[in-house]
N, C-alpha and C positions, 0 to 999 in steps of 0.2 A: 391802819387799823380797820377793824370790822365796822361796816356801816350799818346803821339801824334806821328804821322808819316806823313811825307810829301814825296810824290812820284812825280817826275818830268818826264813827258813823253818827251823823246827826241830821235831823230833818230840816234844819234851817241852813245847812251848808248849801252853797250854790254850785260847787264843783263836783262832778261825778268821780267815782272811785277810779275807773279806768283811765279817763283823760288826765286826771291828776297824777296817777301813777306813771303814766307815759311821760308827762312833762318833768316829773321829779327825777326819772331815771335816764332821761335823754343824755347820752354821752357819759354816763356814770355806770359803774359796776352794779350788779344786782346786790341789794342789801343782804347781809348775812342774817339779819333778824328783822322780821316785819311783825309789828304788833297791830292788832285790830281791837279797838275799844268799842264795845257795844253796851249801851246803857240798859238799865233795867226797864221793865214795862213802865211806861209813864215818861221815859226819856231821861236824858242827861240834863241837869239844871244849867241855867246860864252861868252860874258861878263855877260849876264843875267843868263846863266847856272852856271857860276862860282859863282855869288852872291847867287843863290839858293842853290848850294851845300855847300857853306861856311856857310849858315844859317841852314844846317842840312838836306837839301833835298837830296833824293836818286834818281839819274837818272835811268830810266828804259825804256824799249821798250815794246810795246804790242805784237809784233810778227815780222815776216819778211817783212811786208809791212808798209809803212808810210801812215797813215790814215789822212783824212782831219780833221780839228778841229771839225766840226759838228758831225763826227762819232767817233772820239777818246774818247770823254767824255762818251757817253753811253756805249761803249765797255769796257772802264776802270772800270766804275761803276758796270757793270754786272759781270766782273771778280772778283772785290773786294767783291761784295755781296756774290758770290758763295764761294770764298775762306774764307771769315770770317763767313760763315754760317748764314748770315742775313736772318731772316724769320719774 
């Protein structure tokens, strides 16, 4: 069946998006669907983060700086497209 991956951008995550993606995909086929959850300005609440991880979401950070919601999406998509060799 089709594989899916949900990445949750959250400032308290300890793992980066690219290293996490590389580890998750090692030896596996590229997912047919990748979701990126980006919280509103002010962030995803602890309860929301727990619900997302309970549903299979993987918390990740983009880097050392917390980006605004309007910037986080395009940055995450650019990183994913490069990592998944989208062309």
